[in-house]
C-alpha positions in Angstrom: 78.1 94.6 22.2 76.7 92.6 25.2 77.0 88.8 24.9 73.7 87.1 24.7 74.9 84.5 27.2 75.4 87.3 29.8 71.9 88.6 29.2 70.4 85.1 29.5 72.3 84.4 32.7 71.1 87.7 34.3 67.6 87.2 33.2 67.6 83.6 34.5 68.9 84.8 37.9 66.2 87.5 38.2 63.4 85.1 37.2 64.7 82.5 39.7 64.7 85.2 42.5 61.2 86.4 41.5 60.0 82.8 41.6 61.6 82.2 45.0 60.2 85.5 46.3 56.7 84.7 45.1 56.9 81.2 46.8 58.0 82.8 50.1 55.2 85.3 50.0 52.7 82.7 49.2 53.8 80.3 51.9 54.5 82.8 54.8 51.1 84.4 55.0 49.5 81.3 56.3 52.4 80.6 58.7 52.0 84.0 60.3 48.3 83.4 60.7 49.0 79.9 62.2 51.5 81.4 64.7 49.0 84.1 65.7 46.3 81.4 66.2 48.8 79.5 68.4 49.2 82.7 70.5 45.4 83.0 70.7 45.2 79.3 71.8 47.8 80.0 74.5 45.8 82.9 75.9 42.7 80.5 76.1 44.8 77.9 77.9 44.9 75.4 75.0 48.5 74.6 75.5 48.5 71.2 73.8 46.8 72.6 70.7 49.2 75.5 70.5 52.2 73.1 70.8 50.8 71.1 67.9 50.2 74.2 65.8 53.7 75.5 66.5 55.3 72.2 65.6 53.5 72.3 62.3 54.6 75.9 61.6 58.2 75.0 62.5 58.1 72.0 60.2 56.9 74.3 57.3 59.3 77.1 58.0 62.4 74.9 58.0 62.6 74.2 54.3 61.5 77.8 53.5 64.3 79.2 55.5 66.8 76.7 54.0 65.7 77.5 50.4 65.9 81.3 51.1 69.4 80.9 52.5 70.5 79.2 49.3 68.9 81.6 46.9 69.9 84.8 48.7 66.3 85.6 49.8 66.8 85.1 53.6 66.2 88.9 54.1 62.7 88.8 52.5 60.4 90.7 54.8 57.6 88.3 54.8 59.8 85.4 55.8 61.3 87.5 58.6 57.8 88.3 59.8 56.8 84.6 59.8 59.9 83.6 61.7 59.4 86.4 64.2 55.8 85.4 64.8 56.7 81.8 65.2 59.5 82.7 67.7 57.1 85.0 69.6 54.5 82.2 70.0 57.2 79.7 70.9 58.6 82.0 73.6 55.1 82.6 75.0 54.5 78.9 75.2 57.8 78.5 77.1 56.8 81.3 79.6 53.4 79.7 80.2 55.1 76.4 80.8 57.5 78.1 83.2 60.5 77.0 81.2 63.6 78.9 80.2 63.4 80.9 77.0 65.4 78.9 74.6 63.8 77.8 71.4 65.4 75.2 69.1 63.6 76.4 66.0 65.1 73.7 63.9 66.4 76.3 61.4 68.8 79.2 61.4 67.3 82.4 62.9 68.7 85.9 62.8 69.4 88.1 65.9 67.0 90.7 64.7 64.2 88.1 64.4 65.0 86.8 67.9 65.1 90.2 69.5 62.0 91.4 67.7 60.1 88.3 69.0 61.4 88.8 72.5 60.3 92.4 72.5 56.9 91.5 71.1 56.6 88.8 73.7 56.3 91.5 76.4 53.1 92.7 74.9 51.7 89.2 74.9 52.7 88.9 78.6 50.7 92.1 79.3 47.7 90.5 77.6 48.1 87.2 79.4 48.4 89.0 82.8 45.2 91.1 82.0 43.3 88.0 81.0 44.5 86.1 84.1 43.5 88.9 86.5 40.1 89.1 84.7 39.6 85.4 85.3 40.6 85.8 89.0 44.0 84.1 88.7 46.6 86.4 90.2 49.7 84.2 90.7 50.9 84.5 87.1 51.0 88.3 87.1 54.2 88.5 89.0 55.8 85.8 86.9 54.9 87.7 83.7 56.2 91.0 85.2 59.5 89.3 86.3 59.9 87.8 82.8 59.2 91.2 81.2 61.7 92.9 83.5 64.4 90.4 82.6 63.6 90.7 78.9 63.7 94.5 79.1 67.1 94.3 80.9 68.5 92.2 78.1 67.2 94.6 75.5 68.5 97.6 77.4 72.0 96.1 77.5 72.2 96.2 73.7 72.9 99.0 71.3 69.7 98.6 69.3 68.8 100.8 66.3 65.8 101.4 64.1 62.7 99.2 64.6 64.4 97.2 67.3 64.9 100.4 69.4 61.2 101.2 69.0 60.4 97.6 70.1 62.6 98.0 73.1 60.7 101.2 74.0 57.4 99.2 73.6 58.9 96.6 76.0 59.6 99.4 78.5 55.9 100.5 78.3 54.8 96.9 78.7 56.9 96.5 81.8 55.3 99.7 83.2 51.8 98.3 82.4 52.6 95.0 84.2 53.9 96.9 87.2 50.6 98.9 87.3 48.6 95.7 87.0 50.6 94.1 89.8 50.2 97.3 92.0 46.4 97.3 91.4 46.2 93.6 92.3 48.2 94.1 95.5 45.9 96.9 96.6 42.8 94.9 96.0 44.2 91.9 97.9 44.8 94.2 100.9 41.1 95.2 101.1 
């Protein structure tokens, strides 16, 4: 009834996808960790080390993304998470270097990944501002607030749904937190 060649073709396709998915899952876990470590290094002021770590993550992500594009696995959640974390760390690096937020990832990214990374960046800017105030460095707080305000404005201008809408709401809360930090700092400076 069903041709054996059709069954073999379907089975081969499924096995190839399973193999590709397993490879993506195996590779992306360490890339997410490495990107998170780069963010941690940035918060400690280890800019050069973070740059090197991110260059390595980008180098490893490029062939993974290309292979996923070819095999129809680009939507794999673990790959999206790795790309998002890499972009978030790259954006944080750019903000700390006082450069415009434009990342040439070296591979094709999706709008959802970019927007998710930009939303998550606002949380890292709150953390960076808090750490800077704790260390007695106050000048970056306004820069981080201004960047968050601009990012929130961009996110607000888009009709976001689902998890991106929730992330936009997080960005709004992060902007409020930065405004509160800036207000507290300004009061302390007046004393």
